N, C-alpha and C positions, 0 to 999 in steps of 0.2 A: 761547301757548298755549292761552290761553283760545281765539282767535280759530278753531284748529285743530278746536277741540271742535265747534263751536258748527255748523261749515262739514258738519265729518262729520255730525250727527245732521240738518240741514235731506239733505243726500245723501242718507240712510237712509231720513227724512221722504217725500221726493218718490221712494226707488221704492219705495217699500212704495203708496202711490199708487197708481204704472205699475201693478205687480203686479196690484192689486186690479180698477182698471178691465179689464187685461187678460183677466183672472180673468169678472169678466163678459160679456163678450163673448163667450170661447169657452162658457160657460154658457148664454149663449142660444143661440150658434147649432146647441152638439146639444140641448141639449131642440128647436130644429127636427125633428134629423138623426132624431130618438128613432124613429119609428115607421119606419123606412129601415135604419136597425142591427138592428129586429129582423130583417127579411129578409135583411139582411147576414148578419147571423148564421146561417141556414140554411144558404143560399149557400154559406157556406163552408164550413159541412159535411158539405155535396150533394158537392164539388166532393174534400172531402178525403175521403171513403170512398170513390168513387169513383177515386182517387189512389191508395188503400190496392183498391181491387179490380183497379185493370190491374197491379198491382207483381205481387200472389199470382200469378195469373196467368200473367203474363211469366214471371213461377218455375216456376209447373206446367210451361209448356210447355217449359220448360229441361229441367228435368226429362226432361220423355218422353221429349227428343230427344237425352234424353245426353250435353248439352253442359257441365248440372252436374253 
């Protein structure tokens, strides 16, 4: 039974080490992308507002034509 516990602890330690390495790599990648993410935030906001505007315009047109 002791061998099973030792094996589980070894696997757990290896998994934690692998997770830490992957998180470090992800953090480095995201740090490099930070300036681009600010631009992407504003671009997404612009696309969203444009979509809302098109939807409102379509509803107004439908009502004017008597479709809805």
